[in-house]
Phi, psi and omega in degrees: 000314178307320179295320177297322181292316177303318183293314180304308184298323178296324179292320181294319179302310182294323173301318181290324177293319180293321178295332184220077182284353190285342182295326182274344185265311184263093184272332181071192359286159178241129181272332185220165177290326179295331174298323177295313185299324181298323173295313183302330182297333183297330175248335189238040180293321172305320182291327176295318181295322177296316182301326184284353178263354185266157177292343176294336181261308180289333183058033176198155189209133178287126183218150183260116172265169187304326181241018183179160174253136187225156172255111195220149170176197180307320186307321188225013175278147176256126181236176181255022169262265180268007173073295189204150181282322185305126183082347179244017185307316182306327181277303184298315183289006177293345176260002177285150182277046178204184185243129161089018178284083188264331184201194184281002173273001181298138186269101177289359182258356186269107183295334180295342183278350180292135176267105177280332189282336184295329180266334192248357172307131172245354183278338187079012183252350185278129185220136175268152178292118183306340182228031186245026173058033175091357176284153184288157174303150179289158171072012179282153177270088183296327180291314180298322183288317181298328184286345186242030184287161180190195182285148183295153176236173181307322181301319180301307178297319187291333179308334173253310190286332173285341189233021175296145179091008173105005179174179182299126175063013184295318191260302189283322186084327178250009173226112179210185185294342178289354179265004177292310173226071187281153168267177190299319177302324178287317183200116186286338176280318185265001175317113186290345175260001185237243177301322175060036178301138162270168184305318189284355174299322180254322175277069186296147191229136177222127184055037181066009168279108183271124183289148179110144174226140170278124183298326184302312185260336184233061182301333177269000180298133182251358182276067191273154172255132173241149177310325187291356175294334179240326186259155180287156180293343174234073190283349189255155177286337179270122188294323178301319175292323176298328171300338184286339185297339177285339185239331183246128181290151176313307182312327182300323180268327196263357173231070184293335176221150167235175191058046179302318186243325180248128176302151170239150181285132184243339183210135178223119184244106178291338191292338180269359181297141180097353181287136175273076171228167192291143173284134185235161177233163184254194186289343177267005186080009184263147183297135171247350170207133169220138185297330186281341191231336178101210184270147175227157172228135174243143176221157182230152183046063182276128170287133179291163163268158185235137184207162173289144180214121184254011180099353181242157177215172182235165183204156173277141174243150180311129180088000172293146174289146172228165177250111182292353184267354176233165179287123175274124176274109185286327170214148178197146178288146177258149179130158178205186181305330186268002181267111182290341180272349179274148175229160178287129193223141180274143184222151159264133179248109179267126183252158182202173172220122188216163193292134174223166181266119186293332177276317187272340184057050176224156177286139178265147175255092181279154175273117179256333191243147177084191186305122182082356184286160187302323180296339175263320191251344186051042180237100184298325178297314178293318178294329178293311183294314184294318180301313182291323180288343177262001182263112187300327181295311177304317180292322180292324181275357176077018181274126170242146177298132183287342185092002172233133185226160171201192187234143181221153184280144177221161166210153180237133178257123181243123181298146176253116179235336183256181190065045181286132183275159172301152184306329187290336181260010177288159182304146173258166184307320180284356174289328182251320185262167180061243181260011175296152186237012183300314187259141168268096186293323177298317181300328181278356179100005173273162171276342176173201184294122184295341178291328180263324175264088181289333186272353184283186179296147175237159179285134179292126184273149179290000000 
């Protein structure tokens, strides 16, 4: 009997060793993340090469917009959150899947700069320095972390995607810390006591190319994820409901609210930054005013806004002319009632007010962080000058700050795909039809409720 126990324990030890071979290979100690990657490359150089071809590494992607083809991504897009990466790299690139992107001189060909641990840590202890250009926090046990790498879980992806835009739930609205271990009411697919989907269950991956594009940075991205990847095109037992699928996206009915647990930022007004008034918080404990950043509005259990979306979008690009008298849409969906490919889709619309050049009528990419940045000097003229001088796109186009600035209104449209509710909590017919007010029928191109107004415009069917 004793011999059998010894044999069994030996077998378990071999299984554990086979499941985690890195303990014998990655000995450490490691002083930097790049030292870990250097060891990873001895076996996984091909994987690093694949990783460096992805937009998680390049932060740009060739995309077709309605009127042009552009190279766009986090690297050069202008948003109405933190505005721009250029000149603010040490802060913004803390979410880059690499190490040491401090300025425009970063070497994107250096494989030792690939951060393997941010996606493959299983200890839950790996943290990047918020202002460290992607480097890990000091005093981490990098050897222990490296020895315990494995397949990504929601927390790995969430370390950046839950906190994009400067904090928990700031940007997306349907991605926040509550999605790390959500209950069924928060997300029926990722319910940690139910289906327990990890991100890659839907965002299927091959050679580190992860399917799916965020419309904010990749409006022309075509690598979409559809509910039809798992569900039938006619998923309901009710035939009337199935007729809706040609016109209404699944998300519209099945994500009636976003920001279910954590409030999301809905408005950011940079024009009030620098005012000497008290910093305030709302009922959620979130700042509604900070001298460094201006005024904010946060909301919880938010009803989406709805628009036609045909899978493509348009965007403002750095250097484009704008009209300060109208709201500039930095990203927005394409499609209308006459577009057979379009469906009614839910969105978070983040509004803002941000700095622009009064003479050139273009949005400025200000330097906010570091030496000379607005957060240090509270000088918009200096922040505008330094930011524009550090922006490769502006330099390439020969655009220089004129010396005069003001602030203009903007909005960004973000698709809502996560926080899918249980079917019992999906929208009912009367939420939209009869006296329901969920949809603005006229804004969508109808004369009114199409159930009642049979003679009005109808959606062109595919």
